[in-house]
TITORTI-834378 format. One record per residue (C-alpha): x, y, z; chain. Coordinates in pm, whole numbers, plus 50000, padded with zeros to 5 digits. Layout:
% TITORTI-834378
xx|yy|zz|c
X|Y|Z|A $
...
END
This chain:
% TITORTI-834378
xx|yy|zz|c
50028|49990|49974|A $
50272|50221|49986|A $
50179|50316|49627|A $
49828|50403|49762|A $
49870|50713|50022|A $
49507|50734|50090|A $
49467|50377|50213|A $
49777|50418|50376|A $
49654|50738|50552|A $
49296|50541|50704|A $
49529|50337|50826|A $
49738|50578|51026|A $
49388|50741|51146|A $
49234|50449|51262|A $
49564|50321|51475|A $
49545|50678|51630|A $
49247|50667|51749|A $
49246|50293|51889|A $
49446|50137|52151|A $
49831|50168|52121|A $
50016|49849|51952|A $
50268|49654|52082|A $
50548|49729|51908|A $
50863|49536|51740|A $
51077|49821|51768|A $
50927|50134|51905|A $
51225|50389|51768|A $
51145|50275|51413|A $
50769|50254|51447|A $
50762|49916|51393|A $
50464|49651|51486|A $
50375|49347|51432|A $
50115|49492|51123|A $
50426|49547|50939|A $
50560|49153|50984|A $
50347|48964|51151|A $
50615|48678|51179|A $
50798|48979|51401|A $
50576|48886|51681|A $
50571|48529|51706|A $
50314|48353|51975|A $
50624|48124|52096|A $
50886|48389|52247|A $
50626|48669|52258|A $
50357|48556|52501|A $
50680|48447|52780|A $
50803|48743|52750|A $
50478|48926|52826|A $
50332|48719|53079|A $
50670|48735|53258|A $
50638|49133|53281|A $
50332|49118|53472|A $
50164|49136|53133|A $
50326|49426|52994|A $
50463|49511|52660|A $
50647|49785|52485|A $
50410|50087|52356|A $
50512|50303|52090|A $
50638|50533|52330|A $
50944|50340|52422|A $
50756|50245|52746|A $
50618|49877|52877|A $
50215|49944|52929|A $
49931|49687|52948|A $
49904|49458|52716|A $
49592|49285|52551|A $
49699|48969|52343|A $
49432|48765|52092|A $
49510|48440|52013|A $
49269|48253|51753|A $
49297|47939|51829|A $
49134|47660|52110|A $
49389|47441|52136|A $
49671|47616|52250|A $
49567|47932|52381|A $
49447|47761|52731|A $
49851|47758|52807|A $
49880|48062|52797|A $
49544|48214|52940|A $
49606|47894|53237|A $
49947|48016|53305|A $
49816|48377|53353|A $
49569|48263|53597|A $
49840|48128|53755|A $
50061|48362|53821|A $
49778|48599|53913|A $
49736|48363|54251|A $
50073|48259|54310|A $
50314|48578|54160|A $
50660|48485|54000|A $
50875|48166|54019|A $
51192|48191|54170|A $
51472|48065|53954|A $
51677|47969|54232|A $
51479|47725|54361|A $
51217|47615|54019|A $
51258|47267|53898|A $
51230|47263|53492|A $
51051|47081|53203|A $
51215|46879|53005|A $
51000|46789|52663|A $
50966|46520|52430|A $
50809|46612|52144|A $
50659|46498|51843|A $
50871|46483|51557|A $
51029|46212|51315|A $
50920|46203|50962|A $
50724|46541|50989|A $
50458|46418|51229|A $
50261|46681|51271|A $
50430|46949|51079|A $
50259|47295|51056|A $
50456|47505|50883|A $
50589|47328|50548|A $
50460|47458|50192|A $
50404|47086|50039|A $
50096|47072|50318|A $
49962|47388|50279|A $
49717|47487|50039|A $
49489|47748|49898|A $
49119|47634|49808|A $
49035|47713|49478|A $
48723|47644|49510|A $
48428|47544|49750|A $
48412|47177|49818|A $
48612|46937|50069|A $
48922|46807|50146|A $
48990|46398|50171|A $
49243|46237|50315|A $
49186|45876|50125|A $
49362|45572|50239|A $
49533|45352|49965|A $
49217|45108|49954|A $
49040|45394|49857|A $
48876|45446|50223|A $
48792|45813|50332|A $
49006|45892|50648|A $
48823|46249|50711|A $
48697|46517|50515|A $
48690|46885|50603|A $
48425|47123|50402|A $
48633|47448|50242|A $
48563|47764|50075|A $
48735|47924|49803|A $
49029|48119|49915|A $
49063|47907|50265|A $
49403|47848|50375|A $
49405|47454|50436|A $
49718|47305|50615|A $
49763|46932|50640|A $
49865|46804|50976|A $
49975|46419|51006|A $
50160|46161|51188|A $
50252|45806|51081|A $
50295|45458|51348|A $
50654|45444|51361|A $
50700|45806|51465|A $
50384|45789|51699|A $
50539|45481|51883|A $
50925|45614|51880|A $
50802|45941|52045|A $
50597|45738|52309|A $
50911|45511|52384|A $
51140|45822|52405|A $
50890|45925|52673|A $
50930|45638|52851|A $
51303|45633|52878|A $
51330|45966|52966|A $
51079|45927|53272|A $
51278|45612|53362|A $
51605|45774|53377|A $
51458|46090|53553|A $
51214|45946|53821|A $
50994|46310|53712|A $
50655|46337|53691|A $
50577|46269|53317|A $
50241|46430|53151|A $
50119|46372|52758|A $
49997|46684|52720|A $
49679|46537|52468|A $
49300|46647|52499|A $
49081|46359|52455|A $
48804|46606|52304|A $
49030|46680|52032|A $
49018|46436|51692|A $
49397|46423|51642|A $
49465|46413|52000|A $
49199|46089|52047|A $
49398|45894|51781|A $
49691|45952|51993|A $
49587|45861|52283|A $
49466|45510|52177|A $
49853|45500|52125|A $
49964|45619|52436|A $
49737|45420|52646|A $
49826|45055|52442|A $
50226|45101|52463|A $
50197|45255|52806|A $
50036|44901|52921|A $
50257|44689|52701|A $
50536|44828|52868|A $
50396|44839|53227|A $
50453|45162|53295|A $
50088|45310|53307|A $
50068|45422|53643|A $
50382|45642|53593|A $
50265|45899|53343|A $
49959|46092|53332|A $
49754|46174|53011|A $
49597|46545|53052|A $
49449|46861|52818|A $
49677|47152|52771|A $
49497|47363|53008|A $
49512|47104|53284|A $
49877|47023|53199|A $
50008|47374|53234|A $
49807|47400|53534|A $
49996|47072|53714|A $
50358|47128|53581|A $
50370|47518|53697|A $
50250|47376|54041|A $
50528|47090|54033|A $
50811|47339|53921|A $
50720|47592|54218|A $
50765|47314|54451|A $
51141|47227|54326|A $
51044|46940|54122|A $
51099|46850|53761|A $
50776|46745|53498|A $
50833|46620|53195|A $
50606|46755|52893|A $
50545|46481|52595|A $
50402|46658|52334|A $
50258|46668|51992|A $
50559|46892|51802|A $
50321|47272|51825|A $
50336|47247|52169|A $
50702|47078|52185|A $
50767|47483|52016|A $
50582|47672|52214|A $
50691|47535|52552|A $
51059|47484|52481|A $
51025|47912|52489|A $
50754|47947|52745|A $
50910|47722|53103|A $
51279|47880|53005|A $
51141|48281|52941|A $
50939|48248|53269|A $
51226|48124|53472|A $
51486|48311|53311|A $
51387|48580|53049|A $
51541|48379|52744|A $
51514|48067|52570|A $
51867|48091|52413|A $
51979|47950|52767|A $
51797|47635|52676|A $
51970|47315|52507|A $
51708|47111|52273|A $
51792|46758|52210|A $
51626|46529|51934|A $
51708|46166|51946|A $
51706|45992|51607|A $
51467|45728|51488|A $
51800|45531|51344|A $
52004|45599|51685|A $
52156|45942|51593|A $
52059|46331|51765|A $
52034|46623|51676|A $
52176|46885|51972|A $
52113|47259|51908|A $
51960|47571|52067|A $
51600|47669|52220|A $
51603|47998|52080|A $
51609|48172|51711|A $
51256|48379|51721|A $
51498|48701|51841|A $
51741|48645|51580|A $
51662|48864|51330|A $
51654|49199|51558|A $
51986|49080|51652|A $
52119|49074|51352|A $
51971|49374|51291|A $
52152|49578|51563|A $
52487|49415|51463|A $
52502|49533|51100|A $
52392|49894|51232|A $
52645|49916|51535|A $
52835|49567|51560|A $
52752|49473|51860|A $
52590|49126|51870|A $
52358|49015|52172|A $
52297|48684|52106|A $
52354|48454|52389|A $
52527|48103|52293|A $
52472|47911|52595|A $
52238|47682|52491|A $
52488|47630|52215|A $
52746|47534|52472|A $
52536|47309|52611|A $
52449|47149|52263|A $
52801|47123|52220|A $
52870|46978|52582|A $
52574|46702|52492|A $
52742|46657|52083|A $
53046|46484|52308|A $
52884|46299|52547|A $
52680|46162|52275|A $
52972|46080|52092|A $
53149|45941|52410|A $
52850|45712|52510|A $
52769|45583|52164|A $
53106|45501|52032|A $
53304|45429|52330|A $
53501|45748|52283|A $
53690|45845|52606|A $
53867|46196|52472|A $
53511|46299|52355|A $
53398|46211|52754|A $
53665|46417|52850|A $
53622|46719|52645|A $
53216|46687|52714|A $
53273|46752|53085|A $
53499|47025|53028|A $
53267|47182|52812|A $
52983|47175|53147|A $
53287|47337|53323|A $
53333|47629|53113|A $
52946|47631|53045|A $
52880|47690|53430|A $
53229|47953|53464|A $
53045|48190|53208|A $
52717|48180|53469|A $
52917|48184|53733|A $
53104|48501|53650|A $
52873|48702|53430|A $
52990|48660|53097|A $
52712|48624|52943|A $
52601|48889|52654|A $
52440|49208|52703|A $
52199|49453|52508|A $
52372|49751|52441|A $
52694|49930|52252|A $
52977|49935|52487|A $
52852|49615|52731|A $
53004|49259|52651|A $
52845|49089|52370|A $
52864|48728|52173|A $
53212|48714|52088|A $
53314|48834|52435|A $
53120|48526|52597|A $
53299|48321|52327|A $
53634|48445|52453|A $
53522|48329|52805|A $
53449|48052|52699|A $
53720|47932|52515|A $
53950|48002|52795|A $
53704|47887|53062|A $
53724|47516|52859|A $
54087|47567|52807|A $
54176|47546|53163|A $
53923|47302|53242|A $
54136|47058|53022|A $
54445|47189|53094|A $
54316|47086|53496|A $
54151|46751|53430|A $
54360|46458|53519|A $
54162|46227|53300|A $
54380|46278|52971|A $
54709|46396|53037|A $
54722|46430|52637|A $
54433|46621|52632|A $
54618|46859|52943|A $
54953|46899|52802|A $
54795|47027|52510|A $
54568|47261|52624|A $
54769|47409|52918|A $
54965|47649|52681|A $
54642|47778|52515|A $
54504|47854|52854|A $
54772|48022|52973|A $
54802|48242|52706|A $
54436|48314|52697|A $
54440|48448|53040|A $
54754|48659|53043|A $
54604|48818|52719|A $
54289|48868|52859|A $
54257|49235|52882|A $
54369|49302|52552|A $
54147|49051|52364|A $
53881|49228|52531|A $
53994|49567|52445|A $
54026|49446|52051|A $
53648|49307|52027|A $
53501|49647|52189|A $
53722|49854|51996|A $
53525|49755|51696|A $
53166|49830|51841|A $
52961|50138|51770|A $
53015|50164|51381|A $
52802|49905|51109|A $
52935|49590|51044|A $
52931|49465|50653|A $
52812|49069|50646|A $
52785|49107|50276|A $
52435|49005|50220|A $
52155|48884|50505|A $
52062|48509|50366|A $
52376|48442|50192|A $
52604|48652|50366|A $
53015|48667|50265|A $
53230|48400|50448|A $
53474|48628|50490|A $
53338|48926|50641|A $
53158|48753|50850|A $
53442|48601|50998|A $
53611|48904|51010|A $
53318|49084|51188|A $
53254|48741|51457|A $
53615|48744|51507|A $
53804|49063|51591|A $
54079|48994|51805|A $
54397|48964|51635|A $
54560|48817|51962|A $
54272|48578|52015|A $
54274|48425|51655|A $
54643|48422|51686|A $
54591|48215|51980|A $
54344|47939|51886|A $
54411|47960|51518|A $
END
């Protein structure tokens, strides 16, 4: 509508007369109407709840916020969370328990964002799922212009998902809940598989099956007592909950580790965050400050080494894993996480400290003399040059950074931006 000033004027007039909009960037006047994906439910709702129902307004200040979620399957999760905290107050992260998630994902189970399963209806009619033998599994009436998205799950991933939940509960002894609503057709089908498998394994008494609202309440009550809970969920709730609980506790999901077990025995290890990355890249390009927190990635690195050690009997990988855990703890103990503004420590500072703490942990461990001997001089050099390295990193902040592109950035230019300390580069290679 940029070429239609009269339409744009109508929008501005309506917004001026209505309630203030929730802002993505108050300084630039950007609301979620500019790009809808700038305000995503999984990251935005927990942040608003944690802030006491407040969000950023056009004046750059926090204000009471009303959220509208056009969904009756999972919106109760947030509604119940708000009700719970109104009754009890905020969580204490020093004493609260944690929520692990086992998500149904394999073989594109319940995939909700892929173009191959999303269709725009050309005419009025019905969409049918038809089995190979001609049976109509279900049908949905649609109208021309409707957006219809398929969501399905195969038998093998469902069975694997339930067994992963059983494995996790046996390993931890934690409360375990299948977040499934018997009144929702898709969930009702899953519940039949869950009940059969739990009964066959003789562990039905160790699990509960609750609708999302009830599961939310019980989980919050559990972690407030300092106990852990396992959320065994479908794909969408996996996405929502791996942001909800970390943000409620810590204010970010970047500090969360996400582990995805693969059906053939492998594993994916990653951070639990990503929705805030575009704003972080924008700040990096504009003023060469990257506030992205890599703690989740550090955790993922440690778990990757531990997985390699356990699955392949690689003892050196086990030593590396323990040292990663020590380095990650060092970041937390010494408050070396990135901060928000230019002139403050950023992602590159935290990576330096992670490297130094990791090298120190390897140099002082006694399980592998070869690794200790290799990393001892590196640890010494990093510690001796700490002030110089931090000064070199700080010197580049405050002016634009050239990445050579956005989706297809230039590798050499990115390396120059992310590795600004010649001293550090000379030590680690």
